[in-house]
N, C-alpha and C positions, 0 to 999 in steps of 0.2 A: 654098325653103320655100313651101308652098301658101298660098292666101289664108286658109283656115281656120286653119292653123298660125300665120300672121302675126297674125290677130285674137286667137287664144288667147295668144300671146306678150305682147301688149299688156296683158293682164290677169293677169300673173303677177309675182311679186316675185323679181328676180334673185338676191338674197342667199339666199333660201330654196331656190331651184333649186340653188345651189352647195352649200348645206348638205346637201341631199338627195344630191348627187353624193358628198360626203364619207361620209355614212352608208352609201350604196350600196356604195362601195368597201370600207369596213370590213366590211360584211355578207358580201362575197364573199371576204374573207380572214380566216378565224377566228384565224390566228396574229398578226393585227394589222399595222399599217403605220406607218411613221415619217412625219414631216412631209415629208421629202424624197421618199419613195416616193409619198405622196399628191400632191405637187406634180407629179412626173413623170407620174403616171398620169392626172391630171385636167387638167393644163395651166393651172391657175389660178395666180396669183401666190402666192409663198410667204407673203407677209404676209396675204393673204386667207385662205389655209388655216389659218395660225396663229390668226387672230382667230376664225374659225369654231370651231376645235377648243377654244380657250380658253373661248368662250361655252358650247359644248356640255358641256364638262367641269364648268363651274360648275353646270349643271343635271343633272349625273350621267347625261347621255345618251351620253357617251363617258368612258373612263378611260385614264389614262396609266400604264404600268408603269415599273419602275425603269430599264429600258433605253431609255426614251423612245418606246416603241411605243404606239400608240393602239388601243383596242378598243371595241366597243359597251359602253355602260354599263349598270349594274343597273336604272336607272329605265326605260330603253328596253326591256330584257328583261322588266321587270315589266308594262309596257304590252302587250307581246306575249302575256304570259300571260292578260291580260284579254280580248284579242281572241280568242285560242284558246278561252277559256271560253264566250264569248258566241256563238261560231259554232255551238254545239250548240243543241238544242231546249230546253235547260235550262242554268242557270248552275251548272255542276258545281263550280266553286271555292266559290261562296257556299253551295251545298247541303252540300258536304263539310266546310266549315270547322268547324262545331260538333263533328263527329265527330273531326276531327283534334285539336281542343283538348282534348276529353275524354280521348282516348288519351294525349296528351302529359302531362296531369295524372296519369293512372293509372300510366303507365310512368316518367315523369320524363325521357323521351328526346324528341329532336326527331322530328317526323313529317313526311313529304313525300307529296304527291299529284302524280304525274307522268303526262304524256300523250306521245304520239308524233305529230308532225306532219311536214310536208314537209321541215323542217330538222333533224329528229332528236328527241331527248328533251328535254322542257321541264318544269321543276318548276312546276306550275300553282298549287299552294297549299301552305302549310306551317304548322306550329305548333311553337313553341320548347319545349324540354324544361326542367324546373326542377331536375333533379339536377345535382350537381357533376360536371363533365366531360361533360355532355350536349353533343352536337355541334350546332353552329349550322346551321340550314337556312333557306333563303329562296326565295320564289317568284321566277320569272324566270330562274333558273339554267338553263344548258344543260349537259347531261351527255353523256358518250360513248354512242354508240348501242349498243355491244356490251359495255361493262364496267359492272358494278353490278347489283344485284338487280332494281331497277325496270326498267332498260334491257333486261335479258335477258327479264324476264317479258313486257314489251310486245312484244318481238320474237317471242316464242314463240306469241303469239296472232294474228300477222299472217297474212293470206292469202299463199299461196306466191309469187305474183309480187312482192309488196311485200317479202317477206323476201329473195328473190333479189336485189332491187335494193340493199338495204342490205348484204348480205353480199358483194356484188361490189366494194364500196368497200374501200380499205385499212383494216385493223384494227390500230390502234396498241396497242403493249404499254406499259401504264402501270406495271405491276409484274410480278414473275415469275408472279403468279397470273392475269394477264389472258389470256383465251383469244383467240388471233389466227388460229387455223386455222379456216377456214369449216366444214370437215367436222366437226371436233370440236365447234365451237360449235353446229352443227345438232343434233348428238347431245344436247348439254346442253339445248337448247331443247325437244326432244322430251320429255326427262325432266321438265323444269319444267312443261310442259303436262299431263303425266300426274299429277304430284304436286299441282298447283294452287298452288304457291308457289315462290319463287326465293330463293337465298342468295348473298350476296357475301362471299367469304372473304379480301378484301383485294385486289380487282382494280383499284381506282382509287388507293388508298393502302394501304400495308402495315398501317397501324394502324387502319383503319376496315373494319368488316364491316356487314352489313345483311340483313334479311329483307324480302321484298316479296310482296304478295298482289294478285290481280286484283279490280278493281271492274267488275262486269258488270251489264248491263241484264237485265230479265226474259227477254228474247229470247236471252240468252247472249252478247251482244256485249260484249267487254272494252273499256271506254272510258278506263280509267286504271289506274295501279298505285299502291297505298299501300305505302310502305316506311318502315322504322324503322332508321336507321343507329346503330351503337354501337361502342365501342372494342374492339379485339382484346384477348383475355384475359378477356372477360366469362365468368363461370361457366356451365357447361352448363345448369343448371336455370334460370338467368336468361335464357339465349338461347331456351330452349323457351317460357318465359313470353312473350317478345317475339314469337316466331313465331306462337303461337296468338292473341295479342291482335291482331296485324296481320291475320290471316285473318278473325277475327270482325268487326273494324271495317270491313274492305273489303266483307264481305258485307252489313253493316248499311247502308253507303253505297249499295251496289247496290240493296238493297230500297227505300231512300228515293227513288232516282231513277226507280224503276219504278212508283211509286204514281200 
């Protein structure tokens, strides 16, 4: 260790360093890790790992599933959403929220605003629907890069090198409707860009569909996707109402950020 590193080490808190080791390990493993796996990977005592996880779980920074596997928690993902928002020249989440709320009241459905960053698709902001059976949406959620209306729409507007990067990764099939063939997905993305909107016909879950529309700046740069998820079996005329409302609201947000 260099002299500079030794001096820096004297001014850090070891337990926070170990906590960051735990969070870093969970970040690298989206499928989650057990206490044993974390102990083996990090080399810290099992009791230390347990106490750190227990503390982080109380603050919703990690969550434990039924199998005993730990994942990053909703509060941490919500913080990530705030960081992503403030990285732009404007606070996109704050600017868009009134539009999302109005649309949620108008349609009665949950509304999401999603962005794409180095880790994939992130729900940046959301508004809850008031209708019976409206789907619950929440900021901070991570969504599959290739499955879903908002995800496909954001992919469709990426520069070619960035799109190539994402399509080179394994594409998981969540339902029989999930497109996992890169060539077929590219064809669909071209169609989405031509239409100016995207549709999910049950790619993440068989019972959930959605429409998404691009939020673009005056210069034409797509910065987010507004999407409206709804239950399968929704009447055709109602689906068309949702599609048009999503497009109009996305355009209104784009006009607002361009002022």
